[in-house]
N, C-alpha and C positions, 0 to 999 in steps of 0.2 A: 444693450445697445445694438440696434441690428444695422448693418453697414450696408445693405443688398438697395436700399431707396437712395445713396449717395452715389452709386455707381456700381452698374451691374456685374455681377461677379457670381452670378448662378451657377457657373460651372466650378468655383470654387468653394461656395458657401450652401448652397443647398443639399440637403440629405433626405433622399427620397426612400420613405419608409417601406414601398413596396418593390424597390430593387435590391442589388446585391449591398451587402454590410457597407457603410462608408469609411474608406481608409483613415486611420488614425492621423494621418499628418492632415487631411482636410480638417477633421474637428478641431485638432490643435492648431491649425493654422486660423481658423475662424475664430476661435477663442481668445488666442494671444492678440489678434488685431482689433477683438472688439475691447480689451482690457485696454491695449496701447491707445485707442481713440479715445475710452474713458478716460486713462490717467492724464492725455496731454491737454483735454478738456478742463481737468481739475487742476491743472499745472504741476502736475507731477513728472517733471521730466525724466527724471532717473528710471521709474517706473514705465514710462512710455519707451524709453531706449532700450530696456531691456526686454520687453514683452514684445516690441517691433521685431529685436532681432531674433528671437523665438519663430515669430512668423515665417520673417524672411528665412529663417534656415529651413524649416519644415518645406518651405515651397519650392526653395532652392536644391532640395534633395530630389525632386522630381524631374527638373531638368526642364520646367514649363515656363520659358521666359513669358509667355504672354500673362500669366497669372501672376508672375512677379512684378510686372509691369502695373498692373492694376492694384496689386497691395501698395505699390508705391504712390500711384495716385491717390488712393484712401488716404494715405498719410499727407499727402499735400493737399489734399481736400480740407481736412481737419486744420491745417493750418491756416487756409484762406478762411474759413469760418472765423476763426480767430485774428484775422488783420495781420498775420505774419508774410513780410513780404519777401523773405529768403528765397533764393532759386529752388526750385522742385529737384534737388541734387540728385536724388536716387531715380527719379524719372529720367534725367539729363543723361545719365551713364547708361541706359537702356534704350534711348530714344531711336537708334537705328534699328531696332526691332519693333517698334512700337506698329500699332494698324492706324488708321485713317481716324478711326473713333478716338483711340487713346489721344493722339495729337491733339484732335479737336478739342477733347477734355480738359488737357493739359492747359491749352491756349486760354480756354473759358476760366479755368481757374485764375490765369494769370492778368485776367481782365481784357485779353487781347480778342482780334475778329474771329470768330470762330462758327463753323456750319451748324446750325442748330438740330438740322436733321440726323447729326452723327451723335448728340449729345444723349446722357440718360433722360428719360423721359420727363422727370421732375424739373429739368432745368430748361426744356425747350421753350416753354411758354414766358420764361424770364428774358430770356435771348431773343425771343420772337416780340417780344414787346415794343410797341411803336414809341412810347414815351417812357421816361423815368417814373411817373406818377403810375402807369399801367405796368410796369415792371416790378414797382413797389409790392403793387396788388397782388400780381403774379407768385411773388416772394410769401406773400402773408396766406396764399389758399394753398400753399405745400403743407401737407398735414406732418410729414417727419420732420421732427426738430433740426436733426443734423442736417439733413438735406435743405431745410430752409435757411440756415446760417450760412451753409455754402454758398446758397446762390446769393445771398446778400453781401457777404464778402467779395464774389465775383463782381457785383454790382459796384461795389465801393471801389474796388480795384479798377475799374473801367471810369471813373469818377461818376457814376450815375446814381449816388445815393441820396435819397429825399430824408428831410428830417422824420417822414413817417417809416420809411425803410429801417432808418437807426432805431426809431422807438420801437419798432418790431423787434428787433434784433436783439435788442436789451431784454423786452419782455420775454424772449423765447430763451436765451440763457439764463435770465432769472430762476424762471420756471423751473429747467433743467437743472438747474443748481452748478452750472458749470462756470466756474472762477474766471478762466483765461479768456473764453470769449467776452464775456461781461464787462471786465476791465477794459478791454480791448474799445468796446463800443460804447462805456460810459466815457472812456477819455476822450472818444472822437465828438461824444456830444457836448462835453464840457468846452472842448476847443470851438465848437461852434457857437455856444452860448458866449465865450469871450469874445470872439469875432463880432457877435450881435450887439455887443456890449452889455448883455444881460449879466450882470455881476451878481445878482441874487440869485438866478437860477445855475450859474457856473458854481456858486458856493454851495447849494443844495446838491449839484451832482458830484462834487468832490467830496463832501460829506459822505455821499453812498460809497464813492468809490473806497475811501477812509476803512469802513465797515467791512467791505468785501475784501480789500487786499491786506488779508493776513496769512501768514504762511500756511500752505495746506499740511493736515494732519499725515 
C-alpha cells in the first residue's frame, strides 16, 4: 500500500537510489505506516495500534515535528476513508506546530471548508467541484484507491455524498478487500434504502453486510 498519494510525504517516504543510503528510521517508519493503514482497513485494531506506535517512535526519535504531524494526518485520512468521525486527536495535539497546508488538510478530512490550493493534488479537484455530482465524478477519477476513499469520506462528512459516490466507495473497498470501509459504506447505503422505503434493496444490502461482517483473522 502506497501512502504518498494520500498525503505528500516525500521527505519521509521517498528513497532515492542515486543519493546517500536511506536511514533505517525512514524505511522502518514507512513500512510501519503502511502496515498500520492496511491493518486499519482490514479491521485489525490491535495490529494498527502497534504498527502506528512503531512508526511514531521512529519519527519522534528524529525530532522532526513536521513529519510526525503528517504521519498523524495519514492516520486521520484512513479513518475518514472508513467514515470514522472521532476527533483527529494525534493531529490536534500537534496543531500548534502545523503548517497551513497541514491545517487545511485536517479541515478537509473533517468535511470543513478548506483551501483547495493547499491540499494534496489528488484532492484538489474534489474540493473545487461545483456540484455534488461533479465532486463524485472527480472522486471516481482518482486512480489511487486509498486516496479515492479519503475523498469520498471527506465529501460524506461535508454532507455531499451522492448515491453514485456511495456506490463507488463500496466498489473500491470491495475490490481492495478492505473490510472496515466496505462495512461503513454498505451501512450508509442500507440506511438510504430504508429511508427511501426500498425494503428489498435494504435487505439485499444487509445480506451482503452479514457476509462481510466476520471477525478478521
